[in-house]
C-alpha positions as a Markdown table, in Angstrom:
| # | Residue | x | y | z |
|---|---|---|---|---|
| 1 | Met | 92.1 | 84.5 | 92.4 |
| 2 | Asn | 90.8 | 86.7 | 95.3 |
| 3 | Ile | 88.1 | 89.2 | 94.8 |
| 4 | Gln | 89.6 | 92.4 | 96.3 |
| 5 | Thr | 87.4 | 94.4 | 98.7 |
| 6 | Pro | 88.1 | 98.1 | 99.4 |
| 7 | Thr | 88.6 | 97.5 | 103.1 |
| 8 | Leu | 90.1 | 94.8 | 105.3 |
| 9 | Ile | 87.0 | 94.0 | 107.3 |
| 10 | Gln | 83.4 | 93.5 | 106.0 |
| 11 | Ala | 80.3 | 94.4 | 108.0 |
| 12 | Gln | 79.4 | 90.7 | 108.6 |
| 13 | Glu | 82.9 | 90.0 | 110.0 |
| 14 | Val | 82.2 | 92.6 | 112.8 |
| 15 | Trp | 79.4 | 90.5 | 114.3 |
| 16 | Asn | 80.9 | 87.1 | 113.3 |
| 17 | Gly | 83.5 | 87.9 | 116.0 |
| 18 | Gly | 80.9 | 88.8 | 118.6 |
| 19 | Val | 81.5 | 92.6 | 118.8 |
| 20 | Ile | 77.9 | 93.0 | 117.7 |
| 21 | Lys | 75.7 | 90.0 | 118.7 |
| 22 | Ser | 75.1 | 87.7 | 115.7 |
| 23 | Thr | 71.8 | 86.0 | 116.6 |
| 24 | Pro | 69.1 | 86.9 | 116.7 |
| 25 | Met | 70.2 | 90.5 | 116.2 |
| 26 | Asn | 71.4 | 90.0 | 112.6 |
| 27 | Thr | 67.8 | 89.3 | 111.6 |
| 28 | Arg | 67.0 | 92.8 | 112.6 |
| 29 | Phe | 70.3 | 94.7 | 112.4 |
| 30 | Asp | 71.0 | 96.4 | 109.0 |
| 31 | Ser | 74.6 | 95.9 | 108.1 |
| 32 | Ser | 74.4 | 99.0 | 105.9 |
| 33 | Leu | 74.5 | 101.0 | 109.1 |
| 34 | Leu | 78.1 | 99.9 | 109.6 |
| 35 | Asn | 79.3 | 100.1 | 106.0 |
| 36 | Pro | 79.8 | 103.9 | 105.9 |
| 37 | His | 82.1 | 103.7 | 108.9 |
| 38 | Ile | 84.4 | 100.9 | 108.0 |
| 39 | Met | 86.7 | 102.9 | 105.7 |
| 40 | Asp | 86.9 | 105.8 | 108.2 |
| 41 | Ala | 87.7 | 103.3 | 111.0 |
| 42 | Glu | 90.5 | 101.7 | 109.0 |
| 43 | Ala | 91.9 | 105.1 | 107.9 |
| 44 | Gly | 91.9 | 106.4 | 111.4 |
| 45 | His | 93.0 | 103.4 | 113.4 |
| 46 | Val | 94.4 | 100.6 | 111.2 |
| 47 | Ile | 96.5 | 102.2 | 108.5 |
| 48 | Pro | 98.5 | 104.3 | 111.0 |
| 49 | Leu | 99.1 | 101.0 | 113.0 |
| 50 | Leu | 100.1 | 98.7 | 110.1 |
| 51 | Gly | 101.5 | 101.3 | 107.7 |
| 52 | Ala | 100.1 | 101.8 | 104.2 |
| 53 | Leu | 102.2 | 99.1 | 102.5 |
| 54 | Leu | 101.2 | 96.2 | 104.9 |
| 55 | Tyr | 97.6 | 97.4 | 104.9 |
| 56 | Glu | 97.4 | 97.4 | 101.0 |
| 57 | Thr | 99.2 | 94.1 | 100.8 |
| 58 | Met | 96.7 | 92.4 | 103.2 |
| 59 | Ile | 93.8 | 93.8 | 101.2 |
| 60 | Ser | 95.2 | 92.4 | 98.0 |
| 61 | Lys | 95.7 | 89.0 | 99.5 |
| 62 | Lys | 92.6 | 88.6 | 101.7 |
| 63 | Ala | 89.8 | 86.4 | 100.3 |
| 64 | Gly | 86.7 | 88.2 | 99.1 |
| 65 | Thr | 84.4 | 85.9 | 101.1 |
| 66 | Val | 83.5 | 86.7 | 104.7 |
| 67 | Ser | 85.9 | 85.1 | 107.1 |
| 68 | Asn | 84.4 | 83.1 | 110.0 |
| 69 | Tyr | 86.1 | 81.4 | 113.0 |
| 70 | Asn | 82.9 | 80.7 | 115.0 |
| 71 | Met | 81.6 | 77.2 | 114.2 |
| 72 | Val | 78.3 | 78.1 | 115.8 |
| 73 | Leu | 77.7 | 80.4 | 112.8 |
| 74 | Gly | 78.9 | 78.0 | 110.1 |
| 75 | Pro | 82.0 | 76.4 | 108.6 |
| 76 | Ile | 85.4 | 77.9 | 109.4 |
| 77 | Gln | 86.4 | 80.3 | 106.6 |
| 78 | Lys | 89.9 | 81.7 | 106.7 |
| 79 | Ala | 90.5 | 85.3 | 105.6 |
| 80 | Phe | 93.8 | 84.4 | 103.9 |
| 81 | Thr | 93.5 | 81.0 | 102.2 |
| 82 | Glu | 96.9 | 80.6 | 100.5 |
| 83 | Val | 99.6 | 78.6 | 102.3 |
| 84 | Ala | 102.1 | 81.4 | 101.5 |
| 85 | Asp | 99.9 | 83.9 | 103.4 |
| 86 | Ala | 100.0 | 82.1 | 106.7 |
| 87 | Ala | 101.7 | 85.1 | 108.5 |
| 88 | Tyr | 98.9 | 87.4 | 107.4 |
| 89 | Glu | 96.2 | 84.8 | 108.5 |
| 90 | Ala | 97.9 | 84.6 | 111.9 |
| 91 | Leu | 97.9 | 88.4 | 112.3 |
| 92 | Trp | 94.3 | 88.6 | 111.2 |
| 93 | Tyr | 93.0 | 85.7 | 113.3 |
| 94 | Arg | 94.9 | 86.6 | 116.5 |
| 95 | His | 94.6 | 90.3 | 116.4 |
| 96 | Leu | 93.3 | 92.4 | 113.5 |
| 97 | Asn | 89.8 | 90.8 | 113.1 |
| 98 | Thr | 88.8 | 91.7 | 116.6 |
| 99 | Tyr | 90.7 | 95.0 | 116.7 |
| 100 | Ile | 89.2 | 96.4 | 113.5 |
| 101 | Ala | 85.7 | 95.2 | 114.5 |
| 102 | Trp | 86.0 | 97.3 | 117.7 |
| 103 | Cys | 87.3 | 100.2 | 115.7 |
| 104 | Val | 84.2 | 100.1 | 113.4 |
| 105 | Tyr | 81.9 | 99.8 | 116.4 |
| 106 | Tyr | 83.7 | 102.8 | 118.1 |
| 107 | Glu | 83.3 | 105.0 | 115.0 |
| 108 | Ala | 79.7 | 103.8 | 114.2 |
| 109 | Leu | 78.3 | 104.1 | 117.7 |
| 110 | Pro | 77.3 | 107.8 | 117.7 |
| 111 | Phe | 75.4 | 107.2 | 114.4 |
| 112 | Leu | 73.7 | 104.1 | 115.6 |
| 113 | Thr | 72.6 | 105.9 | 118.7 |
| 114 | Ile | 71.4 | 109.1 | 116.9 |
| 115 | Gln | 70.1 | 108.7 | 113.3 |
| 116 | Thr | 69.0 | 111.2 | 110.7 |
| 117 | Gly | 65.6 | 111.3 | 109.0 |
| 118 | Val | 63.6 | 113.6 | 106.9 |
| 119 | Asn | 62.7 | 115.6 | 110.0 |
| 120 | Gly | 66.2 | 115.8 | 111.4 |
| 121 | Thr | 67.9 | 113.7 | 114.0 |
| 122 | Phe | 66.2 | 111.2 | 116.3 |
| 123 | Ile | 67.1 | 108.6 | 118.8 |
| 124 | Thr | 65.9 | 105.2 | 117.6 |
| 125 | Gln | 63.5 | 103.0 | 119.5 |
| 126 | Thr | 62.3 | 99.5 | 118.6 |
| 127 | Glu | 59.5 | 97.2 | 119.6 |
| 128 | Tyr | 62.0 | 94.9 | 121.5 |
| 129 | Ser | 64.3 | 97.5 | 123.2 |
| 130 | Gln | 64.7 | 101.0 | 124.5 |
| 131 | Asn | 67.6 | 103.2 | 123.4 |
| 132 | Pro | 69.3 | 104.5 | 126.6 |
| 133 | Gly | 70.5 | 107.6 | 124.7 |
| 134 | Val | 73.7 | 109.6 | 124.4 |
| 135 | Ser | 75.0 | 109.1 | 127.9 |
| 136 | Ala | 75.1 | 105.3 | 127.4 |
| 137 | Ala | 76.9 | 105.8 | 124.1 |
| 138 | Lys | 79.5 | 108.0 | 125.9 |
| 139 | Tyr | 80.0 | 105.3 | 128.5 |
| 140 | Leu | 80.4 | 102.6 | 125.9 |
| 141 | Gln | 82.8 | 104.6 | 123.8 |
| 142 | Asp | 85.0 | 105.5 | 126.8 |
| 143 | Asn | 85.3 | 101.8 | 127.6 |
| 144 | Val | 85.9 | 100.8 | 124.0 |
| 145 | Lys | 88.6 | 103.5 | 123.8 |
| 146 | Arg | 90.5 | 101.9 | 126.7 |
| 147 | Arg | 90.3 | 98.5 | 125.1 |
| 148 | Leu | 91.6 | 99.8 | 121.7 |
| 149 | Val | 94.6 | 101.4 | 123.4 |
| 150 | Ile | 95.6 | 98.1 | 125.0 |
| 151 | Met | 94.9 | 96.1 | 121.8 |
| 152 | Arg | 96.9 | 98.6 | 119.7 |
| 153 | Glu | 100.0 | 98.2 | 122.0 |
| 154 | Thr | 99.7 | 94.4 | 121.8 |
| 155 | Ile | 99.5 | 94.5 | 118.0 |
| 156 | Glu | 102.5 | 96.8 | 117.8 |
| 157 | Ser | 104.5 | 94.3 | 119.9 |
| 158 | Tyr | 103.3 | 91.4 | 117.7 |
| 159 | Leu | 104.3 | 93.2 | 114.5 |
| 160 | Cys | 107.8 | 94.0 | 115.7 |
| 161 | Ala | 108.3 | 90.4 | 117.0 |
| 162 | Asn | 107.1 | 88.9 | 113.7 |
| 163 | Ser | 108.5 | 91.5 | 111.3 |
| 164 | Ala | 110.6 | 88.9 | 109.5 |
| 165 | Asp | 107.3 | 87.2 | 108.3 |
| 166 | Leu | 105.7 | 90.5 | 107.6 |
| 167 | Pro | 108.3 | 92.3 | 105.5 |
| 168 | Glu | 105.9 | 95.1 | 104.5 |
| 169 | Tyr | 105.9 | 96.4 | 108.1 |
| 170 | Asp | 108.1 | 99.4 | 108.8 |
| 171 | Thr | 110.3 | 98.2 | 111.6 |
| 172 | Ser | 111.6 | 101.7 | 112.3 |
| 173 | Lys | 108.6 | 101.9 | 114.6 |
| 174 | Cys | 110.0 | 99.1 | 116.8 |
| 175 | Pro | 111.9 | 99.9 | 119.9 |
| 176 | Gln | 114.9 | 97.7 | 119.0 |
| 177 | Ser | 115.4 | 99.6 | 115.8 |
| 178 | Gly | 116.6 | 102.6 | 117.8 |
| 179 | Thr | 114.3 | 105.0 | 115.9 |
| 180 | Gly | 111.0 | 104.0 | 117.4 |
| 181 | Cys | 108.8 | 106.7 | 118.6 |
| 182 | Ser | 107.8 | 107.1 | 122.3 |
| 183 | Lys | 104.1 | 107.1 | 123.1 |
| 184 | Glu | 104.3 | 110.9 | 123.7 |
| 185 | Glu | 105.8 | 111.4 | 120.2 |
| 186 | Lys | 103.2 | 109.0 | 118.6 |
| 187 | Thr | 100.4 | 111.2 | 119.8 |
| 188 | Asn | 102.2 | 114.5 | 119.3 |
| 189 | Gly | 102.0 | 115.2 | 123.1 |
| 190 | Lys | 98.2 | 114.6 | 123.3 |
| 191 | Ser | 96.7 | 112.3 | 125.8 |
| 192 | Met | 94.7 | 109.4 | 124.4 |
| 193 | Ser | 91.5 | 111.0 | 125.6 |
| 194 | Gln | 92.2 | 113.9 | 123.2 |
| 195 | Phe | 93.3 | 111.7 | 120.3 |
| 196 | Gly | 90.3 | 111.5 | 117.9 |
| 197 | Met | 87.8 | 110.3 | 120.5 |
| 198 | Tyr | 84.2 | 111.1 | 120.0 |
| 199 | Tyr | 81.9 | 111.5 | 123.1 |
| 200 | Val | 84.8 | 111.3 | 125.5 |
| 201 | Asn | 85.7 | 115.0 | 125.8 |
| 202 | Asn | 83.9 | 116.2 | 128.9 |
| 203 | Asn | 83.4 | 119.6 | 127.2 |
| 204 | Asn | 81.0 | 118.0 | 124.6 |
| 205 | Asn | 77.6 | 118.6 | 126.1 |
| 206 | Leu | 75.6 | 116.3 | 123.8 |
| 207 | Asp | 73.0 | 115.3 | 126.4 |
């Protein structure tokens, strides 16, 4: 019986996939800094992509242990261990693991760059590195945003092509159904740079 977690991805799975360097950084990086942003990342990026039914189904079937596909970090541990769940495992391994990890990074980045203490906000500095500040965070988010747009389109195509094995997915979103939305309709006429993107709006003078 799987132990159900409240989200699809866990903090350690973000760096297991290499989005955040695993070693030696995980000896100094506090995973609790990512945890508050996981649910927001999935609500904003993953549920609209998968649909609520497929999302909740995958949560219920995913193993509670941390998945790992990098043998350097330890034994291979599948996210979906049951033979009957091979379609969910393929979707996770090929696409969702990396996509959600980048979504979490994207949402967490402003709060990793600027943190809050008893005296207000501050930019973190460590003994081993120097924080380049908000301008570098803007640059990273802009590049991650472009990556997420491409990955989302790839996943949408995969879901439509494999909908027979993923019956919870709403195929009305697929072009061949005749009712799929255009990119313009999906974003309600907004450009992707306006669509829920922190730091990217040129009018945000955070420097």
